[in-house]
N, C-alpha and C positions, 0 to 999 in steps of 0.2 A: 706391236700388239696385233693379235689375231683379229680377224674380221668379226668373229663371234663376240669376242671381248669388247671390241670397239662398239658393236651394236648395243650391248648391254650398258656400256659406259655412257654412250650418248643418250640412250633411252632413259637412264637414271637422271641425267642432267636435265633433259627436257621435262620429265615428270616432276622433278623438284621445282623447276621454274613455273610450271603450270600450277602446281599446288600452292606455291607461295603467292601467286596472283589471285587465287580463289579467295573470295570474301566469305567469312563465316556468316551464315544466315542469322540475323539478329531476331530474337523472339521478343514479342511484346510482353513487357512485365505485367504480371498479374497484380491488380490492385488488392492490397490487403483490406479486409473488411473490418472496420473498427467496431468494437463491441459497443452496443447501445444500452442505455439505461432502461431497464424493464420495471424496476420498482424502487421506491425510496421510502424511508421512514424517518421521522423527526422525533428524537428522544431528548428528555431532560432527566437529570439525576440529582439527587440530594445525597451528599457525601457525609458520612458519620452523623446522620440525623440533624445536621446543621444547615439550614437553608442558605447561609452565607458561603458554605462550601458546596459548590454545585458543578454540574457538567451539562454540556449540550453537544449532541452528536447527530449527524445525518448518516444513516446507513444506506448504502447504494448497492443494488444488485444489477449486474450487467448481463447481456444476452449470452456471453461466453461462460456464465455460471459464477464468475468471480463476485465476491461481496467485499466491500470496503467500508470503512467508517472514517469520517473526518469530523473534527470538532475541537473542543477545548474543555479542560477540567480546571476549576479554580479552587485552590485550597489555601486558606488563611492568607489571602491576598496574592498568592503565587499563581500565575496563569500558565497552564501547560497546553499550548495548542499543538495539534497534529493533523496530518493529512494522509489519506489513503492507507490507513492501517488495515491489514488483511483481517477480515472478520471470519472466524470459523464457527459454523453452526452445525450442530448435530441434534436434530429434533428441538428440544427446548434448551439445550446447553449452548451457550454463546461465549466465545472467548476471543481476545485479541491482545496484541502487543503493539504499542505505539511508541514512536520516538519523536523527539523534537527538542526545542530549546525553550526552557521555562524562563519566565520573567518575574522578578519580585522587585517592584519599584521602591519598597521600603528597605531593601538591603543596602549596605554601604557601597559607595561608588566603586566600580571595578568588580563588584560581586553581584550585580543585578541580574545576571543570566547564568543559567546552567543547562547543559545537555541533560535530558531525562529519558527514562524508559518507563512506560506505564503498562503494567500487565493487569488485565481484568478477566475474571472468570465469573460467569453469571448463569442464572436460569431465567429465561424470558418466556412468558406465556400470557396470552390475552392482553397484550399491551402493558404488562407490568414486568419488572425485572428486579432481581436481587443479586448483588455483586459482592465479591471480595476484590480488593484492589491492592496493588503495591506500586509505588512510584520510587524509582531510584534516581538520585541526583549525583553528578560526578564532580561538581565544583567544590573546591575547598571552602569550608565555612558554611556550606549548605548541609541540611540534615542528610545523612546517607540514604535514608529511605523513610517513606511514610506508608502505612498500610491501614486498612480498615474495611468498612462495609459501606455500601451505598444502595439506594433504591432508585429504580428508574420508571419512567412513565412515557409511553408512546403518545405523542401529541397529535400526530397525523401520519398518513401513509399506511401501506400494508404490502404484504408480499415478500418481505425479507425475513422476519422472525415469525414464530408461531403465535 
């Protein structure tokens, strides 16, 4: 091997050994800032003009701009609870789609629960709302869907809906 080639050969070996022993500088992880709640509203609903069919929801607005709703709708003894449904608000138009597992204690054994999807479109203004709703169940023996109208009332809070 020529002297020039030996020089490059040994230089390459030394450089690779030095680089393999170098530690990568570790950076301090940046803590993510959790969104905080900036506004909440407590709402109740009467479904199909029957106070036995009702709903209760808490709307929550966070510092990152996200708005969610958690609560439960009860229709003819069937309870449909849901958590953190994304609430879409455009001026007075409010809509959301919630999913969960409905429970009907009066249903035959083995058929007491069903997954559901609840879709609601409403107009909300000055603490009152008017909705159309559709609930779809997926368990055999349950009604395939229920739909109708409801009216809502804001009981407390502000800063989420108009």
